[in-house]
Phi, psi and omega in degrees: 000139180283160179289144179295140181287127181273126182254126180266140178284346181260151177289165179300154179298144186285353184298320183291341175269325183296319184293343178274342185251051176282165179298322180293317179295322179292321180293324180273356181077023181264357180291140180298145177285153177296151181295147179291154179296144180282132185244338184243287183217164180207163180254135176214123182056035177080005181244150180270131180232148176258146182292330181268012178290153175289158179299317176243104184283145176296157181295325182295325180291341178263004180074030182246136180289135179273129180262341181247157181289173180291320177257118185204167176261123185299319182296314181296318181293323178294322177295319178297317180296322179296315178294321180295322179296319179295317180295316180293328177293320176294322176297322179295320177297320179296320179294319180295330180284316186277310182217087183298330182270009182288153178289341178295337179297315179294321179296319180292324176296320177294322178296317179295320178298317179296321178295319178293323178297318178295318179297318178296323179293317179294324177293321179295330178293344176275352185298313177301319177296321178296319179296316178295320180293321178297317178296320179296318179295319178298318179293323177295320178297316178297320179296316180295319179296319180291322177295319178296320178296317178296322179293317177297319179297319179296320178296316178297321179296317179296320178296319179295318179297319178297319179296318180294317179296322177295319178296319179293324180289332181281349179287137178290154181282331184261059177287137178291139179276132180287134180284138181233146179290156177290137183235135178266125183229104175061035179090347179250152183272125180237158176245127182220159180285346180185169183287349184267355182266127179286155179268182185291336181282352178088356180267159180285123182287150178236141178291139179282125181237161178237146180293149182244136180281114185289322183293316179297320180295318180295318180293322180294323179294320180294318179298320180295323179293319179294321179298317179297323180293319179295320180297319180294320180294319180294322178295321180293322178296321179296321179295320180295320178300319179294321179295319180295319179296320179295321180294320179294323178296319180294322180295321179295322179294320180293000000 
């Protein structure tokens, strides 16, 4: 007899797949193709499954005897199963104490196993409801967070509006108007706060200038330079006269 095949609950290590999907293999078309979709049956955890099976298969399709009726209350049945498991466990302890080698021990173990299978099946029937409830709770949490964020934003907006209105109300009514130079805009005279503000006609404003007489300006600059030179010479002559007088006084004392 061959050795039983050991089935691992984990998938194969990814190293053996990674080395096949290198850049060179992909460029040359040597990378393995993805596996085709499963259409009939497949193996998972050592069990055979059909693709068209229900998510939660009935107990009869698995060859398991049904202990509860078709129409039942899940809560009541789970409570009954829980009590039955406790009672059967106590019976198993009594059998192990009185006759450990009795055939009733195996029967009691099968009964406990069947009860656990039924409990697990009833819990699995709650999985779709649990998934829908989890999704509903997640959406409610997201809705509440967004409403709270919108409410905080609205409060901040109202505070900013109040601050702006308070600042505008605190401004005096008789503010002095800033004087601006006359600006020529497209042949018409405009008044603006500065040369960078456009006028109402849409044209770029230009500062109004007047021509300057170059000859008059040059002569005035020359006269100012000569005057400064004369003032400097007279000051230097006065300093020299004072030095000479001081030297003569010192000579007389000596």
